[in-house]
N, C-alpha and C positions, 0 to 999 in steps of 0.2 A: 584357568591353568595356563593357557597359551600366553596370556598377557603377563603372568608372573614369570614364565620362562624367558620371555623377551626382556623384561625389566631386569632379571637376574644377569643376563648377558651384558646389559648396558651399565649397571651400577655394581661396582666392586663390593660394596658393603653387603648388598643383598646376596651376592655370590658367596661371601664368607659366612653369612648367617645360614644360607642353604647348606653349605658344606658341614657346618657344625651342628645344625639342628634338623633341617628338613630331610636331607639325603644321607645323613650319617648312618653307615651300616651297623646294625646291631645283631648279636646272636639271636637265633630263632627261639631259644629255650629259656630266655630270661623270665623270672618270676616277679611277683609283686615286691620282693625284698630289694630289688634293684631300683624301686621308686624312691628310696630314701636319699639317693644322691641329689635328685631334683628338689626334694623337700628341704634338704639341708641348705641348698643354694638359695631357695626362697626365704628360709628362716634367717640366713645370714644377712641378706639384703634388708629384711624387715627389722632386724636388730640394729643395723646401722642407721636406718631411717628413724626409728623410734628413739634411739639413743641421741641422735642429733636434736630431735624435738625436745627431749628432756634437758639437754645441755643448754638450751635457750633460757631456762629458768633456774638451773642449779647453780649454786655458789660454793666452790671448794674451800670454805673457811670453817674451821672446827666448831665455832660457836654459832654458825648459821646453817650448816649443811643439813642437820636433822630437821630444823624448822622449814627449810626450803623444800624438802621432800614432802612434808605435810602440806605446804602451800601448793605444790603441784597437784596433789591429790584432791585438795578441798576447794581451791580458788581458781585454778587455771581451767579454762573450758576444755572438757574432755581429758583433763590431765590424768584422772584416775584410770581412764581407758588406755592411754598411752603408756603409763607406768605399768599397768597390769600386763599389757602385751609384751613390754620389755622384760618384765620379771618372769612371767610364764614362758616367754620365748627363750630365755636363757636356759631354763630347765629343759624345754623341748628340744633345743639345739643340742644339748649334751646327751639327752636320751636318744635322739635320732642318730647322733654320731656313734654312740655305743652300739646301737643296733646295726648300723652300717659296718662298723669294724667287726662285730661278731659274725655278720654274714660273710665278710672277707675271710675270717678265720675258718668258718665252717666249710667254705668251698675252696680254701687254700688259694684265694685270689692273689695273695702276696707273692706266691711262688711263680705265678705266670707273668705278672707285671710288677716286679719289685719297685721300679721307679714310681709308679702310681701309688703304691703302698707307702713309700717314704714321704711323698708329698702329703698324703692323707694323714700320716702320723704327725707330720709337722703342723698340720691344721689342728689336730687334736690337742697337741701341746700348747699351741697358740690360744686355742679356745679355752683351755683350762686357766692359762695366765690371765686372759681378759675377764673371765668369769670371777676369778679371785679379786682382781682389781676393782671390778664393779660391785662386788659384795661389800667392799669397805666403804663405798661412797655414801650410803645412807647414814653412816656415822651413828649407828645404834651400838648397844653394848656388845653384841656378838661381832659386829663389824670391827670395832676398836680392838677387842681382845684377840680376834682372829688375825688381824694384821700384826699385832704384837707377837703372837706365837709363831706365825709363818715366817715373818722377816727374821726372827731370831734363829731360824734354822740355818741361815747363811753363816752364823758365827762359828760353825764347826769347820769351815774352810781354813786350812792352815795359813798362818801369817796375815792374810788379808781379810779374813772373815769378819772381824770387828769393824774394819773400815767399810766393808760393803754394807753392813747393817746400819752404821751411822749415815752412810750416803743415802740409803733408802729412807731412813727416818728424816734426814735433813737436820739432825741434832742428836740429842741423847735419849730421846723418847719419841713415841708416836705422837704427832701433833699436826699443826697447820701445814708445815712443809711436806710432811708425809702425804697428807690428803691431796695437796696440790700435785705432787709427783704422781700419785696413783690416778688422779683424774686425767692428767695429761697423757699418761700411757694408755689408760682405758679408752681415751678418745682416739689415739693415733694407731694403736695396734690393730683394730678392725680393718683399717685400710691396707695394712700389711697382709692381713688375713685374706682380703679380697684378691690381692696380687698372687698370693700362694694358691688360692683357689683357682685363679685363671691358669696358673701353671699346672695344677692338678688336672684340670679339664683338657689342657693341651696334650699332656702326656696320655690321658685316657684316649683321646682321639688318635694319637699317634700309634699306640700299641694295642688299642682295642680293649673291649670289655671282657671280663671273665664270664663264665657261664656255669650253671648248676651241674652240667655233665662233666666238667673238668677236661673237656676235649678241645682240640683246635676247631673252632667253629667258623673259620673263614669261608668254608664251602656252603654254610647254611646261614645266610645273612638276610635280614629284611631292613628296609629303611626305617629310620626313627619315626617319621610321619607316614601314616597315621597310627601305627600299631602302639608304639610306646609313648607317644605324646598323649594320647587319650588315657592310657594307663597312668601316666604321671599326674595328669589333671585330676583323675579320680582319686588317686592316693593322696594328693595334696588337699583335695576337698574334704576327705575323711579326716585327715590330720587336723585341719583347721576347725572342723566341727567339734572334735574332741578338745582342742585347745580353747574353743569358745566357752566351753563349760567352766574351765578354770578361770578364764579371763573375766567373765561376767558374773559368775556365781560363787566361785571359791578361789579367789586369786592368792590368798595367803596360806593355803593349806600346806605348802612346802616350805614356808618361812618359819624361822624360830621366833617365838613370842618375845624373847629377850631383845631382839633387834628392833622392837618398837618402843624400847626405852632408850633415851639419849645416852650417848657414851659417857661413862664416868671412870676416869683413870684411878679413882680411889676405891672402887668397888669391883672386885674380881668375881665373875660368875662362878658358881660352884662347878658347872660342867660346860666347858667350852667345846663346841663342835662346829665343823664347817657345813657347807651345803651338802645335800645328799650325794651329789656326784663325786665328792671328795672323801666320802666316809670310809670306803674300803682302803684307800691309801692312808688315811688317818689311823685306821685300826692297825695297819702294818707298822706305822711309825711308832705307835705306843706299845707294840708287842715286844720290843726289845728294851731291856733296862738301860742300855747305853744310848745316849742321844745320837751319837755318831752312827752307831749300828742301825738304829731305827731309820735315820735319814737315808743311809746306804740301801737298806731294804726297800724303802719306798721308791727311791730313784731306780733301783734295779727292776721293780715292777713296771715302771713306766718304760724303761729302755727295752724290756722284754717284748712289749708290744711294738716298739719302734723298729727293732732289729730282727723281727721274726724271719724275714727272708734269708738271713745269714745262717739260721739253724735249720733250713729246709732243704732236703734233698730226697724227693720222693719220685717214684716211678709214675704214680697216678695222683691226680689232684681231687680234693674233695673228701670230707669226712665220711660220707656214705660209701665210698669205694673201698674202705678198709674195715674189716670186721673188728668191732670193739671200740673204734674211735668215737662213735656217737656217744657211747657211755662216758668216755673221757671228756668230751666236749661239754656235755650237760653237767657232769661233776664240776668242771671248771666254772661254769656259769653259776651253779648253785653255791659253790664256795665263795665266789665274788659277792653274791647276794648276802650270804651269811656274814661275810666280812663287813659289808656296808651296815648291816644291823648292829654288829659289834662296835663299829665306829661311832654309832649314835648312843651307845651305852656309856655310863660313867667310867672314868679311868680307874677301875678297881677290879679286884678279883671277884668272880672267876673270868671276867670278860677279857682281861689282859692275857691270861694264859690261853684262853680259847682263841684269841686272835693269833697268837704265836703258832698254835696247832693248826689253824686253818691256813696260815701262810706256808707252813711246812707241807701240809696236804696239797696245796696248790702246786708246789714244786714236784711232789711225787706224781701227781696227775699229769703234769707236763712231761716228765721223764717217761712215764708209762705210755703216753701217746707217741713219743718218739720211738720207744722200744717196739710198739705194735707196728709202726711203719717200717722199721728196719727189718723185723722178722718177716713181715709180709713181702717186702721187696726182695729179701734174700731167697725166700721160697719161690717167688716168681722168676728170679734169675736162674735158679737151679732147675726149675721146671723147663724153662726155655732152652737151656743147654742140653738137658736130657732129650727133649723133643727134637732138637736139631740133629742128634746122633741117631 
């Protein structure tokens, strides 16, 4: 310990590491849900490394891409392990990010540190974009038609929508140029994500972490090491154990069977659907008969998460501190799960109507949550005024 302290004084980089990791003050009341930040950081770095290894053998050419993926899995040493880690890691990263954001919503973390929330929301949007771009690269049936459907959404933008679609395609249909563009952006955007993640961590260290109590915890702090370092290592170990089951025993459980057929522009699948983490947004997109209306609804659902701090003005932080908010929160989560299930169903009745109803119910639950906070805060203000007299 004495040797480390002397080295820390001598070398600046050790002093920085110590400030960000070793001696970083953390609230005393953090739970295991705060482990997901470190898990997501590890998964992001793992995705970049496995993606780089896959890029050494992948060829972004439409008549070779599908066969190159098969070549990686069958002929490259440990290629199937690398691709399984990358494929399962993408789902794990999105799942961890959703849990991380739900924890922030449950404890109103966005209200205490809005700048940290905005940078995290930017990471979420970037992760969705990278995941979509990567989903196209295997060049299976669902990859091809998914790229066709999603890129066509930009056509609703007035005046320049058609030009944006043709620019994304590199022509008048999805083809070689599209695959090259998607591959380039899928390779470059993770590095931008790492930069934003660094900013996210810097803001976290500047403004401090939230806590389950929703209180100012600056008077009850403990160093990151050893308390939360060991907790993060345990959480990461458990996460990797669960991921290993999917990587080694069931890597294709979350993949669509149609994506193991080579892309064929002449054969449209009966039911086009995205990866599981886009299904709720896809259900909202299909719930409105108008294409423009569906896109606006989907974009509003994403922006709702991004700009939550703007709609927040509470006396206390945390769902448990308000009577009735826990019910609203779990209704919100269950609605999102049902929307994801509806997004996986065929685009026909009654699923389209149910998607619209669930979207409406989501808005009602959000408004009810705000109403509960307003009524509770009004009562607290009135009680404090009466007690002062």
